N, C-alpha and C positions, 0 to 999 in steps of 0.2 A: 463389424455392424456398428454405426455412429452411438455414444453414447444421448441420453436425450437431450433436448436443449435445458438452457438456460442454466442455473447454476454449477459449475463442476462440484463433482460429489467429494474429491481432494479439498477443497474448499483451501488451499496453501495460500493465495494472493489474496484472501479476506483475512483471515485467520493473523497473514502480517505488518495487516495494516495499508494493502499495495491498490492503486488504482487499476481501476481496469478500462483504460482509454488505450488508444493507438500511441505508439511511441516511435517520436521523431527520428527518420535517420540521418540528420544531420550529426549527429556525434561522430559517427561511423564513414564521414566521406570529407567535411571541412575540416579543413588543414588550419585553418583558424581554434577549432575545438580543441585540435590534437594541441595546438600549444600551451593553453588554458589547462589543457590535462598535465601536461610537464609540471606546467612551474604549481597547480595547487593541488599535485597527488602525487608524483612519482618524484618531486623533488625533496618528498619530506615521507614517504613509506619507509619502511622497513622490506632492504631486497634478501629475496631468500637466494643463496647463492646453489642449489640444489646438491652442498654437500655435506658432510658429514666430517667435524671435528677427529671424528679416529680414522679418518681419509686424508690424513695428514699426521701419521703420528708420529714421526722422529722431528727432530732437531734437521733442521736446514728442510726439511717439506714444505713445496708450498703448490699454489697453482694461482691460476689470473685468470678476473674473470670483466670482460668488457662491458660497460653497460652504454651501450650505444645510445639509448633516452634521456642521458645527462652528457652526453661527448665524451666522457671520463674512461679510465679502466683502472683497475683497483689489484692489490699482490696480498693475497696470504699467504701467510705461511706462518710455520713454529718455530721462536728462535731458538738459541742454546740456551736459553732458561725454560726452554720447554713449554712456553706462554706463546698462540695463538694471539696475531694481528692481524691488522688488516690496511692497505697505506696506499695512497695515490699512485698509481705507475710510473710515475715521473722524478728525472732526476734533478737534486734542486739546484744543480749549476745553471744548467741553460735550458731544461724545459723536455731532456730529450724521453721518449718513452725507455723506462729504463731497461725492462724484462721483456723480451720478444720471447721468450718457447712460453708456451702452456702450462708445463707443471713441470715437477721434479725435483728432485734434492740436492743443495750446496750448501756451501759454508758462507757465501755473499755473490751479491749482485756489481758485474764492471759495464757501467754505462757502459757504451761502443761509441760515441759522439770523441768523448775528452778521458777517458778509463777513471773517471770518479768510482770510486768503491763502498758497497752501501753492505751492512749484514745484514743476516735476516733478521734482526731484531728494530731496523730501521736503522741505525747509526754507521757514520759513514766515517769510515776505515780508513779511506787514503785517499790522498788529490794528488795525482803530479804535479811538478817542479811549485810545494805548496808554497812557498817563499814569495813567488811572484803575485799573489794575493795581498790585499790592503785589509790589514785586519779580520782575518778571517777566522771565524771559531763556528771549529767542527762541531762543536755541542752543538747550536742553533740550524746545524743544515741537515737533518735527520731527513730522512721520508717523512710526508704530512700523513700523519693517520687517517684512519678511517674509522668513524664507531661500528665496533666488531659487538656483535654478541651471540648466544649461543637456547637455542630453545630444544627440549632433547635429542642434546646432540649435533640437531643442524645449525647451521653457518648462515649469518645475517649480518649485511650490514644496512649504515644509514648514512646520509650524505651532510646532513641537519648538522650545521657548527655547534648546536645542542637538539635532539630529537626530539618534537611533540609532545613523544609517546612511549614508553617504553617497550620493550619486545613484547614483555610479560601482558603490555595490555594490550598492541594489537593481535596478539593471539587469540583474548578474548575469551568465551567460552571453551574453545578446545584444549587450554592451559587445564580444564576437568576431565571434556568427553576422551583427547587421544593420551591422556596421560596412560594409563595402563600398558596401551597397547607398545609390545616388544621393540621397534625401533633397535636398537642398539644391540639385539641379538642376530640382526641381518647384517647380507654386505650388498655393494651393488653387483648384481648380474649383467649388465647392458646401458646404453647410452646412448639416445639420438640426438639429432639438432637440425633442424628443419627451417629453411625460409619461408616467409608464404605470403606472397602477396597479397593481403588482405591487412584492415584494422585490428586493434588485439582483439575489440569486443567481439567482433565478427568473427575473428582465428577463436574464441575464448567462448561462444556462444553455443555452438552443436557439442561442446563438452557441459554442458549450462541443464542438457535436460534427457528426457530419453524416446520425444517422442519422433525422434528422425531414424532410430535403433532399428524397426521393421523394414526400414525405407532403403539407407545409407546402408546398412551393413544385413542387406537380404542375403547375399552369397556367402561372404564371410562367416556369419552366425545367427542362422535363420531362424535357429531358436533357442538359444543361449539365454537368452535374455527378453524372451514375450515367448507368449503361449497362449493358448485358450482363455483360461482366467484374464491374460492380463495383455493381448494383442500387439496394444502398444507404446507398453514400456514405463507406464505411467508408476511415479516415483512414487516409494512407501511409506519414508518419512523424510522431511525437508526443516533444514532451523535457516532463517534466513536473520541473524544477529543484526543490529543497528550501526555498527560501526563496517558492514559489508561485508566481512566472514560471512561464508553460506558451508551449511551441511547438506547432504543431498544420499538417501540409501537406496539403491540401484538394483531394482529386484531382478533373480535370479527365475528361470523358469525350473521347477523340482524336476517337469515331466521330459526335461533338454534330450534328447537320443544323442546321446555320445559317436563321437564317430572314432573309429579303430583306434587312429591316432592319440582319440582324449583320451581313449580306455588304457592305454601302455599310458600315457602320463598320470593321469588321475592315480592311477594306480602305486605311481612311485613317488608323489609327491604331490604338492599343493600346487593348484590351476588359475590362469584366469576367470576360467568360465566354470567353477565348477559348483558356484555359488554354496549355498549350507555343505551340500556335498557329505553331511551324513557323517561331518568331523568332531560336533560339535562345539559351542561357542568359543568366537574367539575374542581376548581381552581388548577395549579399547574399543567395540565397534556393535551396532543393533542387530546383530547377529539372531542374539539370543529372541528377540523380540518379534522375530515377523520368520516366518515357515515358507519365504519362497526369497529368502536375502541373498544380494547379488554380490556385494561390494560397497564400497563409499568414494565419496568423494568430498572432501572438505579443502575448500577452496579459499584462504587467507589474501582479504581484499590487497592492492585492485588484480593481481593474475601470477598467482603460486599457487600451490596444490598442494598436498598430501594425501594422498588416496590410499587407504588400506582395504587390506581382501584376509582372505583365511590359510596366513601361514606368509603374503607377501602385500609388498605396498611399492606405490611409485611417486617421483616426487616430479611434477612438471612445472612448466612456466611459458607463460605467452610474453614474453620481450618487448615493449614495442619496441618498434624503430623509426616510423614515420607514420603518417596517417593510414597510407595505401603498405605498409610492408608490416612484417611481423616476424621475429625466431621464437620454434617453441623447441622449445628443450625437453627429453623425457628420463630420467633414472630409473630402471627396475632393479627393486632389490628384494633378497631371498636370502632364506638360514643356508650357509654356507652347507655346500652338498658336501652328502660322505659317503657319495659311492657313485659311481660312472651314471647310474639309471638315475637318478636324483638330478646329476646335472643335464641331460638328456632330457626330464620331465621340464626340469626350468626354462630348455632351450625351446620347446613349447611355446609357454606361454609368454614368451619375449616376441617369435615371432605374429601369435596371435595378438596382443597387444598391438607390435607395430606395423601392423598391416591394417588393423582397427582406425588409428588415430590414422595414418595415411587415405584414409579414406577419407574420413572428415575434413581433414584440411585441403583434400581436393576439392569438396565442396568449398569451404569459406574459399578460395582464391574465383570461382563462379560467381557465388554469392556477390562478394564486394565489387565486379567488375559491373553485375547486375546495376547494384545498390549506387556505384558511380554515376550511370546513366540518366540517373535523377528522374527515369520512370515512376516510380512511388515515392512520396516524402515520409510515410510512415508503414512500420511494418507492425501486425496485429499477432497478440501473443493470445495463448488458452493458461488455462491454469496448468495445464504440464509445464508453461515454459514460463513460472514464478521466479524461479533464480534470473533470468535472460531480464523478464523485466526489472529489479532487485537489483542489479548490478545498473543499470543505463540507471533507475533514477537514484543509487548512492552514487553516482559521477556527475550527475547533473545538478546535484544539490551540493555537490564541493567544490565543481569549478562557475560555481554561481551561476546558473544560466535558472 
């Protein structure tokens, strides 16, 4: 049954001072709008690398992250002194890409063009036939550094010469809201990466509301997040911050009928579909404030998230590549399993989250193709989709539309 017409009962849109009019499709189909986003937003943001400092614990540990939207690559490494640093992935001799491996543990890197060698603290260690150079000062030829900071152990980089704001400022209310969550007590249990033929905002929009759940996920999660009391997965709690950050509490269905597989998984560990599950309030969540709590989405503007549940969390990001292309990446974290049963329980949740994400991503691509046709000039949003509206209005404000 549809809700009565008029002002929605939740009132998220009005509560955060948003308008109620149509939203233009131009920001997701115009190449020139994407270029304005690149200059006004992406060049100045803190990028969540979806990695923790404790995932590169030893001197020499490193990983590489390509930032397609800025046409650059960054290498993050723990140096011989134990400090974690970030550098542009470029040899300072002739500009060759220095590190080809995705990750590893090394004493240094040798450029495969002319053999210049760099330590993991960025300093030049060896230059072949050094005497042929003119007034070469190796101390000034180290790898170009990139601003790096951590928040709750998560690694972030910023490519501004001088960041416009600190990472702490960028995190906004999350500094308090997520502080109690025990991120450091969990390890990465799975990681996925998908290339999506859709604008980053279109890709992200399906992950900002519950309105689609009863339809897109009707087979994979038929009643885990919807039920008689909440058939359309209305978001129970929402916080839309002025800086673009968002918090959404996704409801769970207390009457969810566990499948036989879920019963086994739930018995031995925390699962994605458990909701409150009788396990008590989890620190750093809204769980104790709702009887039908499922999990929470915490969106760090513009396109990364730190999403938390009762006994797990996952990081994801909607990396912009072009107007019509996005890379979606997801990393799932659990406490280190103490038994084979716990490991099996975690595998169940990993597969559930993977499949739900794939269903959303398929919808994103067909939506983008339809929008590109130009058949509609605006999208119409409900109060359920207040976070979607908030994203578009924040982007439009920052690009000066």
